[in-house]
Structures are given as structure tokens and as C-alpha cells.
C-alpha positions in Angstrom: -18.8 4.6 -5.2 -16.8 1.6 -4.2 -13.9 1.4 -6.6 -10.8 -0.9 -6.6 -7.3 0.5 -6.9 -7.0 -1.0 -10.4 -10.2 0.8 -11.5 -8.9 4.1 -10.0 -5.5 3.6 -11.7 -7.2 3.2 -15.1 -9.2 6.4 -14.5 -6.0 8.3 -13.4 -4.0 7.1 -16.4 -6.8 8.1 -18.8 -7.1 11.6 -17.2 -3.3 12.1 -17.3 -3.3 11.1 -21.0 -6.2 13.6 -21.7 -4.6 16.5 -19.7 -1.0 15.9 -20.7 -1.1 14.0 -24.0 2.6 14.6 -24.6 3.3 12.1 -21.8 1.6 9.2 -23.6 0.4 6.5 -21.2 2.7 6.5 -18.2 3.5 3.5 -15.9 1.4 3.3 -12.8 4.7 3.4 -10.8 5.6 6.8 -12.3 5.9 9.7 -9.8 3.5 12.5 -10.7 5.9 15.2 -10.0 9.3 13.5 -10.4 9.0 11.2 -13.4 6.0 12.9 -15.1 6.8 16.4 -14.1 3.2 17.4 -13.7 2.9 21.0 -12.9 0.3 22.7 -10.7 -2.2 23.1 -13.6 -2.1 19.4 -14.5 -2.3 18.3 -10.9 -5.3 20.6 -10.3 -7.0 19.2 -13.3 -6.2 15.6 -12.2 -7.4 16.2 -8.6 -10.5 17.9 -9.9 -11.4 14.9 -12.0 -10.8 12.6 -9.0 -13.2 14.6 -6.9 -15.8 14.7 -9.7 -15.5 11.0 -10.3 -15.1 9.7 -6.7 -16.8 12.4 -4.6 -15.2 14.6 -2.0 -11.9 13.0 -1.0 -9.0 14.5 0.9 -6.0 14.7 -1.4 -3.8 17.4 0.1 -2.6 15.2 3.0 -1.6 12.4 0.7 0.1 14.7 -1.8 2.1 16.6 0.8 3.4 13.4 2.4 3.9 11.5 -0.9 5.6 14.3 -2.7 8.1 14.9 0.1 9.0 11.2 0.3 9.1 10.5 -3.4 6.1 8.2 -3.3 3.7 10.3 -5.3 3.1 7.6 -7.9 -0.2 6.9 -9.7 -0.3 3.5 -7.9 0.2 5.1 -4.5 -2.6 7.6 -5.2 -4.9 4.8 -6.4 -4.3 2.7 -3.3 -4.9 5.8 -1.1 -8.1 6.6 -2.9 -9.4 3.1 -2.8 -8.7 3.0 1.0 -10.5 6.3 1.5 -13.5 5.1 -0.4 -13.6 1.8 1.5 -13.5 3.7 4.8 -16.3 6.0 3.7 -18.3 2.9 2.6 -17.7 1.2 5.9 -18.8 4.2 8.0 
């Protein structure tokens, strides 16, 4: 699947709203752990959906780096995933 960062952002926002409806529809700039306070259960569900929708993608490297630097936003994840898919498609 070749998806744009915007398409991935919409998928992530919809999944977050489904898994954690109390959050409403967050901003794409919201930090998954800081602003939204997603716990391990919500993150596991979110990442599971990502892998189901986009295929096998490596998320742990992005998450470890992004969460330590405070850049674990929905937009950051979307860009990372779009780059991963583009690289896979180019290979």
C-alpha cells in the first residue's frame, strides 16, 4: 500500500477516537503519550491497527526515539509510516 502522510493521519485519528473515545478528535500535533496520555493498552491497539492496515512496519524504533525526545505526535508517526511505505515500495 502506498499511502500519504495525510491519509495515514486520518486513519490514526479515527483509530484513536475509536479506542479512546474520551479524547474526542485530537490534533495531529498532539503527543501520543504526553498530550493524549495514551497508555500501553491504547498504544498496542493503535499499533496493531497500523500493522493490520499498512502491513508489517517497524514501530518500536520510531516510538523509542520519539517518546524520549517528545516528538511522538500523530503527525510524526504519519510521516514516519509514509516514509517506510515509500521505501518499501521503492525496493
